[in-house]
KOLTI-203646 format. One line per 10 residues: number of its first residue (from 1); for each residue x, y, z of C-alpha. Coordinates in steps of 0.25 Angstrom, whole numbers, plus 5000, padded with zeros to 4 digits. Layout:
// KOLTI-203646
NUM) X Y Z; ...
***
This chain:
// KOLTI-203646
1) 5032 5039 4962; 5017 5034 4961; 5020 5025 4973; 5024 5037 4982; 5012 5046 4977; 5003 5034 4980; 5008 5032 4994; 5007 5047 4997; 4993 5049 4992; 4988 5036 4998
11) 4993 5039 5011; 4988 5054 5011; 4974 5050 5008; 4972 5036 5014; 4984 5033 5024; 4992 5020 5025; 4984 5011 5015; 4982 5023 5006; 4997 5024 5005; 4998 5009 5002
21) 4988 5010 4991; 4995 5022 4985; 5008 5015 4986; 5003 5003 4978; 4996 5012 4968; 5008 5020 4966; 5017 5008 4965; 5008 5003 4954; 5009 5015 4946; 5024 5016 4948
31) 5025 5002 4943; 5015 5004 4931; 5023 5016 4927; 5036 5008 4927; 5031 4994 4922; 5017 4996 4916; 5003 4994 4921; 5002 4979 4921; 4987 4979 4922; 4986 4982 4937
41) 4975 4990 4943; 4984 4999 4953; 4973 5004 4962; 4967 4990 4964; 4980 4984 4966; 4984 4994 4976; 4971 4993 4984; 4974 4978 4985; 4988 4980 4990; 4983 4990 5000
51) 4972 4981 5005; 4982 4969 5005; 4992 4976 5014; 4980 4980 5023; 4975 4966 5024; 4989 4961 5027; 4992 4970 5038; 4979 4968 5045; 4979 4953 5043; 4994 4952 5048
61) 4989 4959 5061; 4978 4949 5063; 4986 4937 5060; 4997 4942 5069; 4987 4943 5080; 4980 4930 5077; 4989 4921 5087; 4987 4932 5098; 4999 4940 5097; 5007 4947 5086
71) 5021 4941 5086; 5034 4948 5083; 5036 4940 5071; 5023 4945 5065; 5026 4959 5069; 5040 4958 5062; 5033 4952 5050; 5023 4964 5048; 5035 4974 5050; 5043 4967 5039
81) 5031 4967 5030; 5029 4982 5032; 5044 4985 5030; 5043 4978 5016; 5031 4987 5013; 5040 4999 5016; 5030 5005 5025; 5033 5019 5032; 5032 5019 5047; 5018 5025 5046
91) 5013 5015 5036; 5019 5004 5045; 5011 5009 5057; 4998 5009 5049; 5001 4995 5044; 5004 4990 5058; 4991 4996 5062; 4984 4987 5052; 4992 4975 5058; 4987 4979 5072
101) 4973 4981 5067; 4973 4966 5062; 4980 4962 5075; 4969 4968 5084; 4962 4956 5091; 4948 4961 5087; 4952 4963 5072; 4943 4956 5062; 4950 4953 5049; 4937 4951 5041
111) 4936 4965 5036; 4951 4965 5031; 4949 4952 5023; 4936 4958 5017; 4944 4970 5012; 4955 4962 5007; 4945 4953 4999; 4938 4965 4994; 4950 4971 4988; 4960 4959 4986
121) 4951 4947 4986; 4951 4944 4971; 4966 4942 4971; 4969 4928 4976; 4984 4930 4977; 4982 4942 4986; 4974 4934 4995; 4984 4923 4995; 4996 4932 4997; 4988 4939 5009
131) 4986 4925 5016; 5000 4920 5013; 5006 4933 5019; 4997 4931 5031; 5002 4917 5033; 5016 4921 5032; 5013 4932 5042; 5007 4921 5052; 5020 4913 5050; 5029 4926 5054
141) 5030 4922 5068; 5034 4908 5066; 5020 4902 5071; 5007 4900 5064; 4997 4901 5074; 4983 4894 5073; 4976 4908 5075; 4984 4914 5063; 4980 4902 5054; 4966 4904 5058
151) 4966 4919 5055; 4973 4916 5041; 4962 4906 5038; 4952 4916 5041; 4958 4927 5033; 4960 4916 5021; 4945 4913 5022; 4942 4928 5021; 4951 4928 5009; 4943 4917 5002
161) 4952 4905 5006; 4945 4892 5010; 4952 4884 5021; 4959 4874 5012; 4965 4886 5003; 4970 4893 5015; 4976 4880 5021; 4983 4878 5008; 4989 4892 5007; 4993 4891 5022
171) 5000 4878 5020; 5007 4883 5008; 5012 4896 5015; 5016 4889 5028; 5024 4879 5020; 5030 4889 5011; 5035 4896 5023; 5044 4884 5026; 5052 4888 5014; 5055 4902 5019
181) 5069 4899 5024; 5073 4890 5012; 5071 4876 5007; 5072 4864 5016; 5074 4850 5010; 5066 4841 5020; 5054 4833 5019; 5045 4843 5027; 5050 4854 5018; 5045 4846 5005
191) 5032 4845 5012; 5032 4860 5015; 5036 4863 5000; 5024 4855 4995; 5014 4862 5004; 5021 4876 5001; 5016 4874 4986; 5003 4868 4990; 5006 4855 4984; 5009 4841 4989
201) 5019 4830 4987; 5009 4823 4978; 5008 4835 4969; 5014 4833 4955; 5026 4841 4950; 5016 4849 4941; 5007 4852 4953; 5018 4857 4961; 5024 4866 4950; 5010 4872 4948
211) 5008 4875 4963; 5022 4881 4963; 5019 4890 4951; 5006 4894 4957; 5012 4899 4970; 5023 4906 4963; 5013 4913 4954; 5005 4918 4966; 5017 4924 4972; 5022 4931 4960
221) 5025 4946 4963; 5018 4952 4951; 5005 4944 4953; 5005 4947 4968; 5007 4962 4965; 4996 4962 4954; 4986 4956 4964; 4989 4966 4975; 5000 4961 4984; 5009 4973 4988
231) 5023 4973 4982; 5029 4973 4995; 5023 4960 4999; 5028 4953 4987; 5041 4949 4995; 5032 4940 5003; 5027 4933 4991; 5041 4931 4986; 5045 4924 4999; 5033 4915 4996
241) 5038 4911 4982; 5052 4908 4988; 5046 4898 4998; 5037 4892 4987; 5049 4891 4978; 5057 4884 4988; 5046 4874 4991; 5044 4871 4976; 5059 4869 4975; 5059 4859 4986
251) 5048 4851 4979; 5055 4851 4966; 5068 4846 4972; 5060 4835 4979; 5054 4831 4966; 5066 4833 4957; 5058 4842 4948
***
């Protein structure tokens, strides 16, 4: 009930992102009525979610254009994302407009990153999920172009990541993606598994367990929603946990632990 009221009121007064804001606020009050408050600030969380989505669509456009052309795979990835959000045709057209704005050759991502940092910058997991999603986006067409990597590095720097931290995150996500189709029992797959968890073959069993638990905790749905990740994007985090789980299982099997 509150969700519907929020969407209508938000769209009437502020348009597309007002509707998003109203959707998140209304959804919060619906959940609070059903399950209790949980100590969450609904307005603050809704604002983070709306800014997060705005940043995602603009950054996706910028990233898709980074290698000179927007591929069919990248377009399909964006369309699939909008379908998961359950957007109306009108709202999809506005989201596409944001994507196209980011894809414009002269577009500067600096202002978008500054707005994101002003609203969401204190939430480490939100910054990381944004980067992880953009890395996954860059892999959507099956190629990882140097221009895409350079743009991701620039965005990461604007979000407060130094070069070493960005490279570690990039390496982890790239290797986690190797497990998207299931587990492979090869020497190279085992190397990928260690990199996917951010550890090495020389790491102890205890260090591997800590790295695994830390990653699984970072992608926990309740934690992500509490920090401002829209509920519709939790499915992406769930896919990451499956890949992390497969990598961890392969390491455990190889070590007999």
